[in-house]
N, C-alpha and C positions, 0 to 999 in steps of 0.2 A: 881401287877394288874394295879395300877394307872398309872405306867410307860407305859404299853402297850396302854391304853386308851389315854395317852398323845401323844404318837407317832402316833397313829391312827388320832387323831385330827390335828396334824401337817401335816401328809401326806395329809388328806382330804383338808386342807387350801391350800397346795401347788397345789393340782389338780385343785382347784377352780381357782386359780391365772393363771394357764396355760390355762384352758378352757375359761377364759375371754379374752384371747388374740387370739383365733382361730376361724374360721368361723363355721357357723351353720352346713354346710355339714360335716365338719370334726368332730364336736361334734356327729352327727348322726352316723358317722362311728365308732367312739369310743364307743358309746352306743351299737351298734350292736355287736362289739366285746366282750364287757363286758358281754352282755347277753349270747353270745355263751359260754364264759368261765364259767359263772354261771351254765348253763345247763349242761356242761361237768362235772363240779364238782358235782352237784347233781346226775347225772347219775352214776358217780364212787362211790359215797356214797351209792346209792341204791344197785348197783351191788356188792359192798363190804359187805353190810349188809346182802344180800340174800346168799352170799358165806359162811359167818360165820354161818348162821343158817341152811343152807341146805348142 
């Protein structure tokens, strides 16, 4: 479990380093894309849960 958290922390730090080097407009695009991916994931989880129960 600790290894996963350590890898996650390293990846976050890597992303922060990258984000510090790009423009605000690019960060806004990445944020939009990330939000889209999160919404898709949540929708898939909800649809998967409703199929298992129904």
